[in-house]
N, C-alpha and C positions, 0 to 999 in steps of 0.2 A: 504494500500500500504506500509505503514511503517513497518508493522509486517512482510511482505514478505521480505523486504530488511534486516531487522534484523535477520530473520531466515536464509536467504542466507549468511549473514556474519558469523553466527555461524557455518553453514555447511562448508563454505570455510575455516574457522579457523581449522577445523579438518584435512584438507589435507596439506601436506608439500608444501611450496612454492618452485617452481622451480627456481634455481639461474639464474640470468641474464647471457646470453651467453657472454663469454669473447671476446674482439675484436680479430680479426685475426692478428697474428703476421707476421712479414716478413718471418719467417721460414714456417709458415702455407701456406702463399701465394706461396712461392717458391715450396713447396711440391706439392700443388694442380696444379700449372702450369706444373710441371714436369709430374704429373700423366696424365693431359690432353694431353701433348705431346706424352706420351707413348700410349695412346688410339688412337691418330691420326695415329701412325705408325703401329698399329696392324691390323690384319685381321678384316674386319668389323663385321663379325659374333661373333668373340671372344670379340671385343670391346663392342658390344651390350650386350652380356652376362655379361660382367663385370659391365657395367653401370646399368643394372637391378639389379644385386646382390648388388651393392653399394647403390642403393635406398632402398632395403629391409633392409640392414644393418643399414643405417642411421635411418630408421623408427623404427627399433627395439631398437636402442640406445636411441632414443627420448622417447620411451615408457618404457625404462629400462627393456627390454626383452632380455634374453640371445639369442645370434645368433651366430652360428658357421659358420665362413666364409670358403669358399672353398679354396682348395690349389691354385687355379688359382688367386684368389684375394689376398691371402697371398703372393704369389710369385710376383705379380705386385707391392705390397707395398714394398717388399724387393728390387725389382729392382730399384724402385724410390729412396729408402733410400740409397742403395749402389751407385747409380749414384750421388746423392747429396754429399755423404761423400767421395767417392773414385774415382769419375769421370769414373765409369765403363759405358759401353754402355747402353743407355736408349732404349732398344728394347725387344720385346717379340715375337720372330719368331713363325710362324704357328706351326712348328713341336714341339717346346717347349711347347706352349700353349696347344696343343692337348694332350700331356703327362700329364700335370697338370689337365686337364679336366677329363681324363679317370682314374686317380689314385688319390684317396683322401688322401693317406698317403705318401707324398713325403717330402724329405728334399733337401736342396741344398748344400750338402757338397762338391761337386766337382766344380772346377773353371777352367776357361781357364787360362793357364799360361801366355798368352800374354796380353789379355785385361781385365781379372778379372771377366768376366761374369760368374755368378753362374748358374749351370745347375742341373736339377732334378736327384735325385737318390732315388730309393725305398729302404727304410730301410730293413734290414734283420728281419724276424719275426720267431725267433727260437721257440716260444711257439705255433705257428700255427700248425694245423694238416692237412697235413704234413708241416714241417718247410719250410719257404720261404727264399731263399737266397737274398742277396742284388742284386739289378738290377741297372746297370750303363747304361744309355740310350745313352750317347754321348762319343765318343773317341776324336772327333774333335769339336771345337766350331762352332756352326751354324752362329755365328755373324762374326768372323774374320778368322776361319779356324785353330786357334791355338790348341795345344795339351791340353786335359782336364785331370785333375787328382785331387785327394783329396787335398783340400786347395792349389791347384797348384799355383795360383797367389801369395798368401801370402808366400809360400815357396820360389818361384822364387825371389820375392822381398827381402826376408830375406837373401838369398844367395848372391844377388847382393850387399846388404848393407854390408855383411861380407867381400866380396871381396874388396869393396871400403875401408873399415876399415883396412884390412890387407895391402892394397896398401899404405895407409896413414901412417900406423905404420912402414912400411919398409923404408919410406923416411925420 
């Protein structure tokens, strides 16, 4: 019995030890609470799809396997991050989720000028045969109805800050 134990120790010594998981920080808890809130407000089918992909992603990370996440999961992470950082709406409407599901190569360059919600845009693909133009899916925000444009919220906020600065400088 002793020889088996010593052999097992030698075999285990060949494998790197997995570091102990770090305790969850307040930011981690806040992030996952916001993600859960987002899932509760989504279409049940889309939420189910996200939950199953999240399980696959977590399992792949645990096994140190490369896993490419979908544009829907990436978008949901960005929505949560922007909500926590800039207080943008924590929503993923059905029509927005459907676009992320049907198009794997999307960016969220466009924003609602009023609420800051980021919306999907398909990048131009000039090297494709035939070349593919950029596709903008929303002219109006599906969350608040505001106008959507390239970096719209950031530009509108910058203009407002400049106007306040000019007003202060004049006085």
